[in-house]
ZADO-1210 file (C-alpha; in nm, 4 decimals, padded with zeros to 6 digits):
<atoms>
<atom x="07.2920" y="11.1667" z="12.1478" code="MET" pos="1"/>
<atom x="07.4040" y="11.5028" z="12.0158" code="LEU" pos="2"/>
<atom x="07.3306" y="11.6914" z="11.6988" code="LEU" pos="3"/>
<atom x="07.6501" y="11.8669" z="11.6018" code="VAL" pos="4"/>
<atom x="07.5913" y="12.1551" z="11.3620" code="LYS" pos="5"/>
<atom x="07.8517" y="12.3505" z="11.1691" code="GLU" pos="6"/>
<atom x="07.9610" y="12.5304" z="11.4851" code="GLU" pos="7"/>
<atom x="08.0781" y="12.2566" z="11.7200" code="PHE" pos="8"/>
<atom x="08.0547" y="12.3104" z="12.0939" code="THR" pos="9"/>
<atom x="08.3902" y="12.2855" z="12.2675" code="SER" pos="10"/>
<atom x="08.3569" y="12.0948" z="12.5938" code="ARG" pos="11"/>
<atom x="08.6535" y="12.0559" z="12.8236" code="LYS" pos="12"/>
<atom x="08.7062" y="11.7351" z="13.0171" code="LYS" pos="13"/>
<atom x="08.9639" y="11.6649" z="13.2803" code="SER" pos="14"/>
<atom x="09.1150" y="11.3929" z="13.0643" code="LYS" pos="15"/>
<atom x="09.0757" y="11.3439" z="12.6901" code="GLN" pos="16"/>
<atom x="09.0471" y="11.0023" z="12.5320" code="GLN" pos="17"/>
<atom x="09.2570" y="10.8583" z="12.2558" code="GLU" pos="18"/>
<atom x="09.1138" y="10.8946" z="11.9035" code="PRO" pos="19"/>
<atom x="08.8582" y="10.6271" z="11.8107" code="PRO" pos="20"/>
<atom x="08.9961" y="10.3007" z="11.6788" code="VAL" pos="21"/>
<atom x="08.6813" y="10.2227" z="11.4797" code="HIS" pos="22"/>
<atom x="08.4612" y="10.4866" z="11.3165" code="VAL" pos="23"/>
<atom x="08.1364" y="10.3881" z="11.1438" code="ALA" pos="24"/>
<atom x="07.9508" y="10.6364" z="10.9235" code="ILE" pos="25"/>
<atom x="07.5922" y="10.6430" z="10.8008" code="ILE" pos="26"/>
<atom x="07.6431" y="10.8348" z="10.4779" code="MET" pos="27"/>
<atom x="07.3209" y="11.0296" z="10.4238" code="ASP" pos="28"/>
<atom x="07.2160" y="11.3252" z="10.2120" code="GLY" pos="29"/>
<atom x="07.3253" y="11.2511" z="09.8557" code="ASN" pos="30"/>
<atom x="06.9757" y="11.2979" z="09.7168" code="GLY" pos="31"/>
<atom x="06.9127" y="11.6222" z="09.9061" code="ARG" pos="32"/>
<atom x="07.2516" y="11.7567" z="09.7969" code="TRP" pos="33"/>
<atom x="07.1575" y="11.6960" z="09.4329" code="ALA" pos="34"/>
<atom x="06.8051" y="11.8362" z="09.4754" code="LYS" pos="35"/>
<atom x="06.9384" y="12.1609" z="09.6243" code="LYS" pos="36"/>
<atom x="07.1414" y="12.2039" z="09.3050" code="ARG" pos="37"/>
<atom x="06.8588" y="12.0919" z="09.0747" code="MET" pos="38"/>
<atom x="07.0650" y="11.7910" z="08.9658" code="LEU" pos="39"/>
<atom x="06.9572" y="11.4269" z="08.9221" code="PRO" pos="40"/>
<atom x="07.0045" y="11.2050" z="09.2277" code="LYS" pos="41"/>
<atom x="07.2817" y="11.0124" z="09.0559" code="VAL" pos="42"/>
<atom x="07.4923" y="11.3309" z="09.0626" code="ALA" pos="43"/>
<atom x="07.4693" y="11.3303" z="09.4417" code="GLY" pos="44"/>
<atom x="07.5651" y="10.9648" z="09.4571" code="HIS" pos="45"/>
<atom x="07.8643" y="11.0254" z="09.2289" code="LYS" pos="46"/>
<atom x="07.9814" y="11.3133" z="09.4464" code="ARG" pos="47"/>
<atom x="07.9293" y="11.0967" z="09.7541" code="GLY" pos="48"/>
<atom x="08.1493" y="10.8227" z="09.6056" code="ALA" pos="49"/>
<atom x="08.4272" y="11.0778" z="09.5535" code="ASP" pos="50"/>
<atom x="08.3981" y="11.1818" z="09.9192" code="VAL" pos="51"/>
<atom x="08.4539" y="10.8199" z="10.0254" code="VAL" pos="52"/>
<atom x="08.8010" y="10.8230" z="09.8718" code="ARG" pos="53"/>
<atom x="08.8994" y="11.1365" z="10.0639" code="LYS" pos="54"/>
<atom x="08.7399" y="11.0100" z="10.3858" code="CYS" pos="55"/>
<atom x="08.9592" y="10.6991" z="10.3722" code="VAL" pos="56"/>
<atom x="09.2738" y="10.9102" z="10.3379" code="GLU" pos="57"/>
<atom x="09.1695" y="11.1473" z="10.6166" code="ASP" pos="58"/>
<atom x="09.0866" y="10.8563" z="10.8487" code="SER" pos="59"/>
<atom x="09.4366" y="10.7174" z="10.8047" code="ILE" pos="60"/>
<atom x="09.5878" y="11.0578" z="10.8829" code="ASP" pos="61"/>
<atom x="09.3821" y="11.0792" z="11.2026" code="LEU" pos="62"/>
<atom x="09.4996" y="10.7389" z="11.3230" code="GLY" pos="63"/>
<atom x="09.1725" y="10.5540" z="11.2711" code="ILE" pos="64"/>
<atom x="09.2332" y="10.1833" z="11.2117" code="LYS" pos="65"/>
<atom x="08.8834" y="10.0671" z="11.1155" code="TYR" pos="66"/>
<atom x="08.6366" y="10.2603" z="10.8993" code="LEU" pos="67"/>
<atom x="08.2924" y="10.1162" z="10.8265" code="THR" pos="68"/>
<atom x="08.0647" y="10.2901" z="10.5755" code="LEU" pos="69"/>
<atom x="07.6926" y="10.2238" z="10.5376" code="TYR" pos="70"/>
<atom x="07.6819" y="10.2222" z="10.1590" code="ALA" pos="71"/>
<atom x="07.3549" y="10.0415" z="10.0787" code="PHE" pos="72"/>
<atom x="07.0989" y="09.9106" z="10.3252" code="SER" pos="73"/>
<atom x="06.8659" y="09.6144" z="10.2868" code="SER" pos="74"/>
<atom x="06.5816" y="09.8688" z="10.2767" code="GLU" pos="75"/>
<atom x="06.7438" y="10.0601" z="09.9910" code="ASN" pos="76"/>
<atom x="06.6268" y="09.7868" z="09.7539" code="TRP" pos="77"/>
<atom x="06.2829" y="09.9480" z="09.7874" code="ASN" pos="78"/>
<atom x="06.4012" y="10.2635" z="09.6119" code="ARG" pos="79"/>
<atom x="06.3025" y="10.3302" z="09.2481" code="PRO" pos="80"/>
<atom x="06.4544" y="10.0784" z="09.0104" code="GLU" pos="81"/>
<atom x="06.6521" y="10.3385" z="08.8154" code="ASP" pos="82"/>
<atom x="06.8121" y="10.4751" z="09.1337" code="GLU" pos="83"/>
<atom x="06.9086" y="10.1269" z="09.2512" code="VAL" pos="84"/>
<atom x="07.0590" y="10.0597" z="08.9082" code="SER" pos="85"/>
<atom x="07.2612" y="10.3826" z="08.9278" code="ASP" pos="86"/>
<atom x="07.3890" y="10.2877" z="09.2731" code="LEU" pos="87"/>
<atom x="07.4905" y="09.9399" z="09.1597" code="MET" pos="88"/>
<atom x="07.6721" y="10.0872" z="08.8579" code="ASN" pos="89"/>
<atom x="07.8586" y="10.3265" z="09.0856" code="LEU" pos="90"/>
<atom x="07.9520" y="10.0414" z="09.3176" code="LEU" pos="91"/>
<atom x="08.0830" y="09.8358" z="09.0275" code="GLN" pos="92"/>
<atom x="08.2828" y="10.1320" z="08.8993" code="ARG" pos="93"/>
<atom x="08.4267" y="10.2010" z="09.2451" code="TYR" pos="94"/>
<atom x="08.5379" y="09.8420" z="09.2915" code="LEU" pos="95"/>
<atom x="08.6891" y="09.8282" z="08.9440" code="THR" pos="96"/>
<atom x="08.8828" y="10.1531" z="08.9809" code="ARG" pos="97"/>
<atom x="08.9766" y="10.1742" z="09.3468" code="GLU" pos="98"/>
<atom x="09.0784" y="09.8278" z="09.4667" code="VAL" pos="99"/>
<atom x="09.4274" y="09.8355" z="09.3184" code="GLU" pos="100"/>
<atom x="09.4956" y="10.1781" z="09.4700" code="ASP" pos="101"/>
<atom x="09.3624" y="10.0662" z="09.8093" code="LEU" pos="102"/>
<atom x="09.5878" y="09.7617" z="09.7923" code="HIS" pos="103"/>
<atom x="09.8931" y="09.9746" z="09.7136" code="LYS" pos="104"/>
<atom x="09.8126" y="10.1880" z="10.0188" code="LYS" pos="105"/>
<atom x="09.8032" y="09.8759" z="10.2403" code="ASN" pos="106"/>
<atom x="09.4273" y="09.9080" z="10.3008" code="ILE" pos="107"/>
<atom x="09.2160" y="09.6014" z="10.3627" code="ARG" pos="108"/>
<atom x="08.8719" y="09.6011" z="10.2003" code="LEU" pos="109"/>
<atom x="08.5888" y="09.3993" z="10.3549" code="ALA" pos="110"/>
<atom x="08.2141" y="09.3741" z="10.3034" code="PHE" pos="111"/>
<atom x="07.9188" y="09.2939" z="10.5275" code="ILE" pos="112"/>
<atom x="07.5601" y="09.2299" z="10.4250" code="GLY" pos="113"/>
<atom x="07.3471" y="08.9941" z="10.2192" code="ASN" pos="114"/>
<atom x="07.5346" y="08.9363" z="09.8941" code="ARG" pos="115"/>
<atom x="07.2697" y="08.7095" z="09.7433" code="SER" pos="116"/>
<atom x="07.0708" y="09.0062" z="09.6090" code="ARG" pos="117"/>
<atom x="07.3737" y="09.1544" z="09.4349" code="LEU" pos="118"/>
<atom x="07.4527" y="09.0639" z="09.0758" code="SER" pos="119"/>
<atom x="07.6999" y="08.7848" z="09.0059" code="ALA" pos="120"/>
<atom x="07.9614" y="09.0218" z="08.8615" code="ASP" pos="121"/>
<atom x="07.9497" y="09.2462" z="09.1689" code="ILE" pos="122"/>
<atom x="07.9731" y="08.9459" z="09.4014" code="ARG" pos="123"/>
<atom x="08.2828" y="08.8367" z="09.2122" code="GLN" pos="124"/>
<atom x="08.4360" y="09.1838" z="09.2456" code="LEU" pos="125"/>
<atom x="08.3721" y="09.1746" z="09.6214" code="LEU" pos="126"/>
<atom x="08.5324" y="08.8348" z="09.6555" code="GLU" pos="127"/>
<atom x="08.8353" y="08.9350" z="09.4488" code="ASP" pos="128"/>
<atom x="08.8826" y="09.2594" z="09.6446" code="ALA" pos="129"/>
<atom x="08.8695" y="09.0806" z="09.9814" code="GLU" pos="130"/>
<atom x="09.1123" y="08.8145" z="09.8667" code="LYS" pos="131"/>
<atom x="09.3569" y="09.0670" z="09.7219" code="LYS" pos="132"/>
<atom x="09.3642" y="09.2974" z="10.0251" code="THR" pos="133"/>
<atom x="09.3067" y="09.0557" z="10.3143" code="ARG" pos="134"/>
<atom x="09.6613" y="09.0827" z="10.4541" code="ASP" pos="135"/>
<atom x="09.6788" y="09.4637" z="10.4470" code="ASN" pos="136"/>
<atom x="09.7124" y="09.6361" z="10.7829" code="THR" pos="137"/>
<atom x="09.7114" y="10.0155" z="10.7476" code="ARG" pos="138"/>
<atom x="09.3325" y="10.0504" z="10.7616" code="LEU" pos="139"/>
<atom x="09.0389" y="09.8123" z="10.7416" code="CYS" pos="140"/>
<atom x="08.7700" y="09.9676" z="10.5203" code="LEU" pos="141"/>
<atom x="08.4387" y="09.7842" z="10.5528" code="THR" pos="142"/>
<atom x="08.1488" y="09.8602" z="10.3199" code="LEU" pos="143"/>
<atom x="07.8014" y="09.7600" z="10.4392" code="ALA" pos="144"/>
<atom x="07.6164" y="09.6512" z="10.1240" code="LEU" pos="145"/>
<atom x="07.2609" y="09.5168" z="10.1189" code="SER" pos="146"/>
<atom x="07.3072" y="09.5245" z="10.4961" code="TYR" pos="147"/>
<atom x="07.0493" y="09.5225" z="10.7746" code="GLY" pos="148"/>
<atom x="07.1268" y="09.4944" z="11.1445" code="GLY" pos="149"/>
<atom x="06.8158" y="09.2931" z="11.2279" code="ARG" pos="150"/>
<atom x="06.8816" y="09.0461" z="10.9460" code="ALA" pos="151"/>
<atom x="07.2403" y="09.0063" z="11.0667" code="GLU" pos="152"/>
<atom x="07.1190" y="08.9197" z="11.4175" code="ILE" pos="153"/>
<atom x="06.8630" y="08.6725" z="11.2828" code="ILE" pos="154"/>
<atom x="07.1346" y="08.5061" z="11.0732" code="ASP" pos="155"/>
<atom x="07.3493" y="08.4644" z="11.3855" code="ALA" pos="156"/>
<atom x="07.0544" y="08.3225" z="11.5828" code="VAL" pos="157"/>
<atom x="06.9777" y="08.0696" z="11.3079" code="ARG" pos="158"/>
<atom x="07.3407" y="07.9587" z="11.2914" code="GLU" pos="159"/>
<atom x="07.3612" y="07.9122" z="11.6668" code="LEU" pos="160"/>
<atom x="07.0247" y="07.7338" z="11.6739" code="ALA" pos="161"/>
<atom x="07.1558" y="07.4935" z="11.4117" code="GLY" pos="162"/>
<atom x="07.4605" y="07.4180" z="11.6233" code="LYS" pos="163"/>
<atom x="07.2423" y="07.3560" z="11.9269" code="VAL" pos="164"/>
<atom x="07.0230" y="07.1238" z="11.7227" code="LYS" pos="165"/>
<atom x="07.3220" y="06.9178" z="11.6058" code="THR" pos="166"/>
<atom x="07.4639" y="06.9046" z="11.9574" code="GLY" pos="167"/>
<atom x="07.7764" y="07.1067" z="11.8742" code="ASP" pos="168"/>
<atom x="07.7008" y="07.3485" z="12.1577" code="ILE" pos="169"/>
<atom x="07.4610" y="07.3685" z="12.4524" code="GLU" pos="170"/>
<atom x="07.2236" y="07.6645" z="12.4926" code="PRO" pos="171"/>
<atom x="07.4048" y="07.7493" z="12.8160" code="SER" pos="172"/>
<atom x="07.7293" y="07.7855" z="12.6187" code="ASP" pos="173"/>
<atom x="07.5984" y="08.0879" z="12.4291" code="ILE" pos="174"/>
<atom x="07.7551" y="08.4063" z="12.5644" code="SER" pos="175"/>
<atom x="07.7851" y="08.7586" z="12.4275" code="GLU" pos="176"/>
<atom x="08.1266" y="08.6713" z="12.2875" code="ASP" pos="177"/>
<atom x="07.9981" y="08.3529" z="12.1234" code="ILE" pos="178"/>
<atom x="07.7053" y="08.5426" z="11.9718" code="PHE" pos="179"/>
<atom x="07.9292" y="08.8230" z="11.8444" code="ALA" pos="180"/>
<atom x="08.1563" y="08.5678" z="11.6795" code="SER" pos="181"/>
<atom x="07.8652" y="08.4709" z="11.4529" code="HIS" pos="182"/>
<atom x="07.8023" y="08.8255" z="11.3283" code="LEU" pos="183"/>
<atom x="07.9328" y="08.9636" z="10.9988" code="HIS" pos="184"/>
<atom x="08.1751" y="09.1831" z="11.1941" code="THR" pos="185"/>
<atom x="08.3297" y="08.9004" z="11.3955" code="SER" pos="186"/>
<atom x="08.6856" y="08.9906" z="11.2932" code="ASP" pos="187"/>
<atom x="08.6726" y="09.3650" z="11.3668" code="ILE" pos="188"/>
<atom x="08.6146" y="09.5551" z="11.6935" code="PRO" pos="189"/>
<atom x="08.2853" y="09.7233" z="11.7740" code="ASP" pos="190"/>
<atom x="08.2662" y="10.0889" z="11.6636" code="PRO" pos="191"/>
<atom x="08.3809" y="10.3528" z="11.9087" code="ASP" pos="192"/>
<atom x="08.2207" y="10.6400" z="11.7181" code="LEU" pos="193"/>
<atom x="07.9177" y="10.6377" z="11.4892" code="ILE" pos="194"/>
<atom x="07.8616" y="10.9415" z="11.2687" code="ILE" pos="195"/>
<atom x="07.5470" y="11.0202" z="11.0726" code="ARG" pos="196"/>
<atom x="07.5365" y="11.3014" z="10.8219" code="THR" pos="197"/>
<atom x="07.2425" y="11.5109" z="10.6908" code="SER" pos="198"/>
<atom x="07.0948" y="11.6123" z="11.0272" code="GLY" pos="199"/>
<atom x="06.8830" y="11.2996" z="11.0680" code="GLU" pos="200"/>
<atom x="06.8983" y="11.1394" z="11.4132" code="GLN" pos="201"/>
<atom x="06.8190" y="10.7726" z="11.3684" code="ARG" pos="202"/>
<atom x="07.0090" y="10.4460" z="11.3458" code="ILE" pos="203"/>
<atom x="06.8446" y="10.3053" z="11.0304" code="SER" pos="204"/>
<atom x="06.9062" y="09.9399" z="11.1147" code="ASN" pos="205"/>
<atom x="07.2860" y="09.9807" z="11.1251" code="PHE" pos="206"/>
<atom x="07.5153" y="09.7707" z="11.3492" code="LEU" pos="207"/>
<atom x="07.2418" y="09.7216" z="11.6075" code="LEU" pos="208"/>
<atom x="07.4386" y="09.4778" z="11.8232" code="TRP" pos="209"/>
<atom x="07.7780" y="09.6373" z="11.7744" code="GLN" pos="210"/>
<atom x="07.6777" y="09.9917" z="11.8714" code="MET" pos="211"/>
<atom x="07.5925" y="09.9044" z="12.2333" code="ALA" pos="212"/>
<atom x="07.8508" y="10.1441" z="12.3789" code="TYR" pos="213"/>
<atom x="07.9405" y="10.3551" z="12.0775" code="ALA" pos="214"/>
<atom x="07.9397" y="10.7322" z="12.0950" code="GLU" pos="215"/>
<atom x="07.7107" y="10.9089" z="11.8458" code="PHE" pos="216"/>
<atom x="07.7661" y="11.2324" z="11.6593" code="VAL" pos="217"/>
<atom x="07.4907" y="11.3594" z="11.4306" code="PHE" pos="218"/>
<atom x="07.6066" y="11.6135" z="11.1751" code="LEU" pos="219"/>
<atom x="07.4016" y="11.8808" z="11.0031" code="ASP" pos="220"/>
<atom x="07.6138" y="11.8248" z="10.6921" code="VAL" pos="221"/>
<atom x="07.5098" y="11.6401" z="10.3761" code="LEU" pos="222"/>
<atom x="07.7437" y="11.3542" z="10.2871" code="TRP" pos="223"/>
<atom x="07.8714" y="11.5120" z="09.9607" code="PRO" pos="224"/>
<atom x="07.9859" y="11.8112" z="10.1713" code="ASP" pos="225"/>
<atom x="08.1662" y="11.5924" z="10.4266" code="PHE" pos="226"/>
<atom x="08.5369" y="11.6776" z="10.4484" code="ASN" pos="227"/>
<atom x="08.8427" y="11.6485" z="10.6699" code="ARG" pos="228"/>
<atom x="08.7460" y="11.9453" z="10.8879" code="GLU" pos="229"/>
<atom x="08.4070" y="11.7911" z="10.9658" code="VAL" pos="230"/>
<atom x="08.5641" y="11.4523" z="11.0426" code="LEU" pos="231"/>
<atom x="08.8252" y="11.6127" z="11.2680" code="GLU" pos="232"/>
<atom x="08.5583" y="11.7982" z="11.4655" code="LYS" pos="233"/>
<atom x="08.3544" y="11.4812" z="11.5066" code="ALA" pos="234"/>
<atom x="08.6642" y="11.3023" z="11.6386" code="VAL" pos="235"/>
<atom x="08.7354" y="11.5966" z="11.8711" code="GLN" pos="236"/>
<atom x="08.3808" y="11.5712" z="12.0048" code="GLU" pos="237"/>
<atom x="08.4338" y="11.2001" z="12.0664" code="TYR" pos="238"/>
<atom x="08.7601" y="11.2658" z="12.2493" code="CYS" pos="239"/>
<atom x="08.5796" y="11.4960" z="12.4917" code="CYS" pos="240"/>
<atom x="08.3209" y="11.2357" z="12.5854" code="ARG" pos="241"/>
<atom x="08.3396" y="11.0440" z="12.9147" code="ASP" pos="242"/>
<atom x="08.2922" y="10.6778" z="12.8163" code="ARG" pos="243"/>
<atom x="08.1786" y="10.4941" z="13.1286" code="ARG" pos="244"/>
<atom x="08.0366" y="10.1691" z="12.9860" code="TYR" pos="245"/>
<atom x="07.7683" y="10.1751" z="13.2548" code="GLY" pos="246"/>
<atom x="08.0131" y="10.2233" z="13.5414" code="ALA" pos="247"/>
<atom x="08.0665" y="10.5214" z="13.7690" code="ARG" pos="248"/>
<atom x="08.3469" y="10.7634" z="13.6786" code="PRO" pos="249"/>
</atoms>
């Protein structure tokens, strides 16, 4: 794992890889961005939501086909009630304003996570957005909402255990592929590159199964300051990595 600061290290390899097909981002630092400017946290979250729009456009330009953003974790429900309310209001506003534009740009919108804790109106917006954009092919934008990697794995285990109990499958039938097909991300590839902003170097319960062979880039940049140049440098860093998947070069 590598912490990439503002000055990225250029490392030459004998052969560069293709750009990542799937990039997943842990968007971190909204609160610290606001605090540095003596603004309320909601100002950082609003700025962060604006950055999402630009990140989607930049990802398309760079040839990325799948973009997954960690928008709200299952642990985020433990934040102060007023902050959670602000985040939910921002989410509702984003879905109301952006879905039509995403659809026009041929972008598919998908969601992973536990929807039961979300309000009924937000759940309806999610369902409508997925239905409207499900056939779009330019980019698949997945938002992880009320999402936890451990909970996702437990859900898959329970579903498979139920099928074993009813005799639909035998325990010996369960393979990595079968297990993965019961995860929330069953219809998208595993991430090639995982980016975390704000300088923190932890996973935070994100895509625990799916990240098995992902490359990590940790950025000393707060999410509201994330831009195309930073994304390009993270992709360049990825392209200089030697992905061996446990094998010898």
